[in-house]
C-alpha positions as CSV (number, residue, x, y, z in Angstrom):
1,M,0.5,43.0,0.2
2,S,-0.6,46.7,0.1
3,Q,-2.5,48.7,-2.4
4,Q,-0.3,50.7,-4.8
5,H,-0.6,54.5,-4.3
6,F,0.5,57.2,-6.7
7,L,1.5,59.8,-4.3
8,P,0.9,63.5,-4.8
9,Q,3.6,66.1,-4.4
10,S,3.7,67.3,-0.8
11,T,3.9,71.0,-1.4
12,P,2.5,73.6,1.0
13,T,-0.1,76.0,-0.2
14,T,-0.4,79.6,0.8
15,G,-3.3,81.1,2.7
16,L,-6.1,79.3,4.5
17,A,-8.1,76.5,3.1
18,T,-11.9,76.9,2.5
19,V,-14.2,75.5,5.2
20,R,-17.9,74.6,4.6
21,V,-20.3,73.2,7.1
22,F,-23.2,71.1,5.6
23,A,-25.8,71.8,8.2
24,S,-28.8,74.0,8.6
25,P,-28.9,76.9,11.0
26,T,-31.1,74.9,13.4
27,S,-28.7,72.0,13.6
28,W,-26.7,71.4,16.8
29,I,-23.1,72.3,15.8
30,E,-20.7,73.2,18.6
31,S,-18.5,76.2,18.0
32,D,-15.5,74.3,19.3
33,A,-15.9,71.8,16.5
34,V,-16.1,74.6,13.9
35,D,-13.1,76.2,15.5
36,Q,-11.2,72.9,15.0
37,C,-12.2,72.9,11.3
38,H,-10.6,76.3,10.9
39,R,-7.5,75.3,12.8
40,V,-7.1,72.3,10.4
41,A,-7.7,74.7,7.5
42,A,-4.6,76.7,8.6
43,L,-2.3,73.6,8.2
44,D,0.3,73.7,5.4
45,G,-1.0,72.1,2.3
46,M,-4.7,72.1,3.3
47,I,-7.1,72.9,0.5
48,H,-10.7,72.3,1.7
49,V,-12.4,71.2,4.9
50,A,-16.0,69.8,4.5
51,A,-17.9,69.4,7.8
52,M,-20.8,67.1,8.0
53,P,-24.0,67.7,10.0
54,D,-22.8,65.2,12.7
55,L,-19.7,67.4,13.3
56,H,-18.4,67.5,16.9
57,P,-15.1,68.2,18.6
58,G,-12.4,65.5,18.7
59,K,-9.0,65.1,20.2
60,G,-7.0,67.7,18.2
61,A,-9.2,67.3,15.0
62,P,-12.9,67.5,14.4
63,I,-15.0,64.3,14.1
64,G,-17.4,64.4,11.2
65,A,-15.2,66.1,8.7
66,A,-13.4,65.3,5.4
67,M,-10.2,67.2,4.8
68,A,-8.3,67.5,1.5
69,S,-4.6,68.4,1.5
70,T,-1.5,68.1,-0.5
71,V,0.2,67.0,2.7
72,L,-0.6,63.7,4.6
73,Y,-1.4,64.2,8.3
74,P,-1.9,61.0,10.2
75,F,-3.5,62.7,13.2
76,L,-6.4,63.8,11.0
77,V,-7.3,60.1,10.6
78,G,-6.7,59.4,14.2
79,S,-6.0,56.2,16.1
80,D,-8.9,54.0,15.0
81,I,-7.9,53.6,11.3
82,G,-10.3,51.4,9.5
83,C,-13.3,52.1,11.7
84,G,-16.5,51.6,9.7
85,I,-20.0,50.3,9.6
86,A,-21.1,47.1,7.8
87,V,-24.6,45.7,7.2
88,F,-25.3,42.0,6.9
89,P,-28.6,40.4,6.1
90,I,-29.7,37.7,8.6
91,R,-32.6,35.3,8.7
92,L,-34.2,34.3,12.0
93,K,-37.4,32.3,12.5
94,R,-38.6,33.8,15.8
95,P,-36.8,37.1,16.6
96,V,-37.9,37.5,20.2
97,P,-35.6,40.2,21.6
98,A,-35.2,38.8,25.1
99,R,-34.2,35.4,23.8
100,L,-31.8,36.7,21.2
101,A,-30.1,39.1,23.7
102,A,-29.3,36.2,25.9
103,R,-27.7,34.3,23.0
104,F,-25.3,37.0,21.8
105,P,-21.7,35.7,22.1
106,D,-19.0,37.4,24.2
107,L,-17.5,39.9,21.8
108,D,-15.0,41.0,24.4
109,R,-13.2,37.7,24.1
110,A,-10.8,37.6,21.2
111,L,-10.7,34.7,18.8
112,S,-7.5,32.7,19.0
113,P,-6.2,30.7,16.0
114,K,-5.0,28.1,18.5
115,E,-7.8,27.9,21.0
116,D,-10.7,28.6,18.7
117,A,-9.5,26.7,15.6
118,D,-12.9,25.0,15.3
119,D,-14.9,28.2,15.5
120,P,-16.9,28.4,12.2
121,A,-16.4,32.2,12.2
122,W,-13.0,31.6,10.8
123,D,-14.6,30.5,7.5
124,V,-14.9,34.1,6.5
125,L,-11.2,34.2,6.0
126,C,-11.6,32.1,2.9
127,S,-15.0,33.2,1.8
128,P,-15.8,34.9,-1.5
129,G,-15.4,38.6,-1.2
130,S,-12.9,38.4,1.7
131,P,-11.2,41.8,2.2
132,L,-7.8,40.0,2.4
133,P,-5.3,40.1,-0.4
134,V,-4.6,36.4,0.2
135,A,-7.2,34.1,1.7
136,G,-6.4,33.2,5.3
137,E,-4.0,36.0,5.9
138,V,-4.6,38.4,8.8
139,P,-3.4,41.9,7.9
140,A,-0.2,42.9,9.6
141,G,-0.4,39.5,11.5
142,H,-2.4,41.5,14.1
143,L,-4.3,38.9,16.3
144,D,-4.9,41.1,19.4
145,G,-8.6,41.8,19.8
146,L,-9.5,39.8,16.7
147,G,-13.3,39.2,16.6
148,T,-14.0,41.8,19.3
149,V,-16.1,45.0,19.2
150,G,-14.3,47.4,21.4
151,R,-15.6,50.2,23.6
152,G,-16.8,53.8,23.0
153,N,-19.5,54.1,20.4
154,H,-18.8,50.7,18.8
155,F,-21.6,48.2,18.7
156,V,-23.2,45.1,17.0
157,E,-26.9,45.5,16.5
158,L,-29.7,43.2,15.3
159,A,-32.1,45.6,13.6
160,R,-35.2,45.4,11.5
161,I,-35.9,47.2,8.3
162,E,-38.7,49.6,9.1
163,T,-39.4,52.0,6.2
164,V,-38.3,51.7,2.7
165,F,-38.1,55.0,0.9
166,E,-36.6,53.8,-2.4
167,P,-38.1,50.4,-3.2
168,D,-36.1,49.8,-6.4
169,H,-32.8,50.5,-4.6
170,A,-33.8,48.4,-1.6
171,T,-34.8,45.5,-3.8
172,R,-31.4,45.6,-5.5
173,L,-29.8,45.2,-2.0
174,G,-32.2,42.4,-1.2
175,L,-34.1,44.4,1.5
176,A,-37.8,44.7,2.3
177,P,-39.7,46.0,5.2
178,G,-39.5,43.6,8.2
179,D,-36.2,42.0,7.1
180,L,-33.5,41.6,9.7
181,V,-29.9,42.8,9.4
182,L,-26.8,42.9,11.6
183,I,-25.2,46.3,11.8
184,V,-21.5,46.1,12.9
185,H,-19.6,49.3,13.9
186,S,-16.0,48.7,14.9
187,G,-12.4,49.5,13.8
188,S,-8.9,48.2,13.9
189,R,-8.8,47.3,17.6
190,G,-5.4,48.6,18.6
191,L,-3.6,48.2,15.2
192,G,-4.5,51.8,14.2
193,E,-3.5,53.1,17.6
194,Q,0.0,51.4,17.2
195,I,0.4,53.1,13.8
196,L,-0.5,56.5,15.0
197,R,1.5,56.2,18.2
198,A,4.6,55.3,16.2
199,H,4.2,58.4,14.2
200,T,3.3,60.9,16.9
201,S,6.1,59.7,19.2
202,V,8.5,61.2,16.7
203,H,6.6,63.7,14.6
204,G,3.7,64.7,16.9
205,A,0.8,66.2,14.9
206,G,3.2,66.9,11.9
207,P,2.9,65.3,8.5
208,A,4.0,61.9,7.5
209,P,7.7,62.1,6.4
210,D,7.2,59.0,4.3
211,P,3.6,58.9,3.0
212,A,4.1,55.6,1.2
213,A,5.3,53.9,4.4
214,Y,2.3,55.3,6.4
215,L,-0.2,54.3,3.7
216,A,1.1,50.7,3.6
217,M,0.4,50.4,7.3
218,H,-2.8,52.3,7.0
219,D,-4.1,50.0,4.3
220,D,-3.5,47.0,6.5
221,A,-5.5,48.6,9.3
222,V,-8.4,49.3,6.9
223,R,-8.4,45.7,5.7
224,W,-8.2,44.5,9.3
225,G,-11.2,46.5,10.3
226,S,-13.3,45.1,7.5
227,L,-12.2,41.6,8.3
228,N,-13.0,42.1,11.9
229,R,-16.6,43.3,11.1
230,R,-17.1,40.1,9.1
231,L,-15.7,37.9,11.9
232,M,-18.1,39.5,14.4
233,A,-21.1,39.2,12.2
234,A,-20.3,35.5,11.6
235,R,-19.9,34.9,15.4
236,V,-23.2,36.5,16.1
237,A,-25.0,34.8,13.3
238,H,-23.8,31.3,14.5
239,A,-24.8,32.1,18.1
240,L,-28.3,33.1,17.0
241,G,-28.7,30.0,14.8
242,A,-28.4,31.7,11.5
243,E,-26.1,31.3,8.5
244,P,-23.5,34.1,8.1
245,T,-23.8,36.3,5.0
246,A,-21.6,38.7,3.1
247,P,-22.1,42.4,3.8
248,I,-24.4,44.4,1.5
249,V,-22.7,47.6,2.9
250,D,-19.2,48.0,4.4
251,Q,-17.9,51.5,4.4
252,C,-14.9,52.8,6.4
253,H,-15.2,56.3,7.9
254,N,-11.7,56.8,9.4
255,L,-9.2,56.7,6.6
256,V,-7.2,58.6,4.1
257,E,-7.3,58.1,0.3
258,I,-5.7,59.7,-2.7
259,R,-8.3,61.4,-4.8
260,D,-7.8,64.0,-7.6
261,G,-4.2,64.1,-6.8
262,V,-4.5,65.1,-3.1
263,Y,-4.8,63.3,0.2
264,L,-8.5,63.1,1.3
265,H,-8.6,62.5,5.1
266,R,-11.8,61.4,6.6
267,K,-12.4,61.4,10.4
268,G,-16.0,60.2,11.1
269,A,-17.0,60.8,7.5
270,A,-18.1,58.1,5.1
271,P,-17.2,58.0,1.4
272,G,-20.1,59.6,-0.4
273,D,-19.2,59.1,-4.1
274,G,-22.0,56.9,-5.3
275,R,-21.8,54.3,-2.5
276,D,-24.4,52.9,-0.1
277,V,-23.8,54.0,3.5
278,L,-25.4,53.1,6.8
279,I,-25.6,56.3,8.9
280,A,-26.0,55.1,12.5
281,G,-28.5,56.7,14.9
282,T,-28.5,55.5,18.5
283,R,-29.5,52.3,20.3
284,G,-32.9,54.0,20.9
285,T,-33.5,55.6,17.5
286,P,-33.6,54.6,13.8
287,S,-30.5,54.4,11.6
288,Y,-30.6,55.2,7.9
289,L,-29.3,53.4,4.9
290,V,-28.6,56.1,2.2
291,A,-27.4,56.3,-1.4
292,A,-24.6,58.8,-1.2
293,H,-23.9,61.2,-4.1
294,A,-21.8,63.9,-2.5
295,G,-19.7,66.1,-4.8
296,P,-16.4,67.9,-4.5
297,E,-17.7,70.7,-2.2
298,A,-18.4,68.0,0.4
299,N,-15.1,66.3,-0.4
300,H,-17.2,63.4,-1.8
301,S,-18.3,62.5,1.8
302,V,-21.3,62.1,4.0
303,A,-22.0,61.9,7.7
304,H,-21.3,58.6,9.5
305,G,-23.8,58.9,12.4
306,A,-25.8,61.1,14.7
307,G,-22.8,62.7,16.2
308,R,-22.3,63.4,19.9
309,K,-24.2,66.3,21.5
310,M,-22.8,65.8,25.0
311,S,-19.3,64.9,26.2
312,R,-19.0,61.5,28.0
313,A,-18.6,63.2,31.3
314,D,-21.8,65.3,30.8
315,A,-23.8,62.3,29.6
316,L,-22.7,60.3,32.6
317,R,-23.6,63.1,35.1
318,R,-27.0,64.0,33.5
319,G,-27.9,60.3,32.8
320,R,-27.4,59.3,36.4
321,A,-29.7,62.1,37.5
322,K,-32.5,61.1,35.1
323,H,-32.3,57.3,34.4
324,T,-31.8,54.0,36.2
325,I,-29.7,51.2,34.7
326,E,-32.8,49.2,33.9
327,E,-34.4,52.1,32.1
328,L,-31.3,52.3,29.8
329,R,-31.4,48.6,29.1
330,R,-34.8,48.9,27.3
331,T,-35.1,51.7,24.8
332,P,-38.1,53.8,23.8
333,V,-38.5,51.7,20.6
334,G,-38.8,48.5,22.6
335,S,-35.3,47.2,21.9
336,L,-32.9,45.7,24.4
337,V,-29.3,46.7,25.2
338,V,-26.7,44.2,26.2
339,C,-24.1,46.0,28.2
340,G,-22.3,45.0,31.3
341,D,-20.4,48.3,31.6
342,R,-22.8,50.6,33.6
343,Q,-20.8,53.7,32.9
344,L,-20.9,53.0,29.2
345,L,-24.7,52.7,29.4
346,F,-24.9,56.3,30.5
347,E,-22.2,57.6,28.2
348,E,-23.8,56.1,25.2
349,A,-27.4,56.9,26.1
350,P,-29.5,58.1,23.1
351,T,-29.9,61.6,24.7
352,A,-26.1,62.1,24.4
353,Y,-26.4,62.2,20.6
354,K,-27.9,64.6,18.1
355,R,-31.2,63.8,16.4
356,I,-30.5,61.5,13.6
357,E,-33.5,62.8,11.6
358,Q,-31.9,66.3,11.5
359,V,-28.6,64.9,10.3
360,I,-30.4,63.0,7.5
361,T,-32.5,66.1,6.6
362,D,-29.3,68.2,6.3
363,L,-27.7,65.6,4.0
364,V,-30.9,65.6,1.8
365,D,-31.2,69.4,1.8
366,H,-27.6,69.7,0.7
367,D,-28.1,67.0,-2.0
368,L,-25.5,64.8,-0.5
369,A,-27.6,61.6,0.0
370,T,-30.9,60.0,-0.6
371,P,-32.5,57.8,2.1
372,V,-33.1,54.2,0.9
373,A,-34.4,52.6,4.1
374,S,-34.5,53.0,7.9
375,T,-33.7,50.4,10.5
376,I,-35.0,50.0,14.1
377,P,-32.9,48.3,16.8
378,V,-34.0,45.0,18.1
379,V,-31.0,44.1,20.3
380,T,-27.9,46.3,20.6
381,Y,-24.7,44.7,21.9
382,K,-22.1,46.8,23.6
383,T,-20.3,44.6,26.2
384,P,-21.2,41.2,27.7
385,D,-23.5,41.2,30.6
386,L,-21.6,39.0,32.9
387,G,-24.0,39.4,35.8
388,S,-26.4,37.0,34.1
389,T,-23.9,34.3,33.5
390,P,-22.8,31.5,35.9
391,R,-19.9,32.3,38.2
392,A,-17.7,29.6,36.5
393,D,-18.3,31.2,33.1
394,R,-17.3,34.6,34.5
395,R,-14.0,33.2,35.8
396,D,-13.4,31.6,32.4
397,H,-14.2,34.9,30.6
398,R,-11.6,36.8,32.8
399,R,-8.9,34.2,32.1
400,K,-9.5,34.4,28.3
401,R,-9.6,38.2,28.3
402,G,-6.2,38.2,30.0
403,R,-4.7,36.0,27.2
404,S,-6.1,38.2,24.4
């Protein structure tokens, strides 16, 4: 069952759309990313492009931008429809990083309704506040990759609330300094890619010929991503000996919505219209929970993270020259990184990203958001570290990955 949309009229506009970059002159903004914003502004029907301070180049379209148009362009949302960040409170008696890192579950192995029917993580399907239209229903019937985190910049992180900037707001969310939270960043794990590929194979980067049909599939992917974040949080909570909780924040930053009669595409930009948003730093820096209050000039959006400063190839080349694997497994803030993919360790090193503090400062200076609290990583999970598991378990992991 999909959300009902009242579709705008898809009529081209004349001239170029306006472009505004919400960053200070000292912020790291690549000219290629700004050029992409202007190319998007030249598309038929485009009205306004708002670029966030985490702006960086993407495949065909900028990442860190919100783009309003009378025409729906699936490529502006990209392949990972429904990608977002959720925050879950968690209570642990003795949060010793080394012990907790060893207990994280294998989030490369998908949950199977047949083989994992007894896994308590499935309880979230029928829990209050489930993102599903019908309890127990998996959107689009998409089971591939269910309960897994994916690659790239996706992660699951156990973090600690460090500084509270707005005590009253933090209290309303049930947060205090020293509290622990799970931060889950992931998307639709192949479902969104299927949707985009079906469109581009026929229409390329052109508009959706049937916006309603695209939006129905898009909405399934958004719900799927939200469900998947809840499943992963439940898997981790059970593995760490804690009770799963409902998210206090769950905002998608790859989506399109209809607002004020136009299509508002967000690619790496979070909804900023009076919502709480977790803006991710890196595995070696703070993240920030903010109260977003962005207006129409920003297309009602805020940044979604620190934003890449280096390409993956550059991060790999420079990282190998500066760091050892072991150095990258323990961060400057004392947290641990669980990642069995050595290349990914270098590609996702903190130095590959912009300074999160500058991103937050830009949002504050442009009156787009107010920081509520900062979080510090304790354990960041990227991929399972199979080198520390028994050989038999590694064989079982490979067999199960093949089935998923």
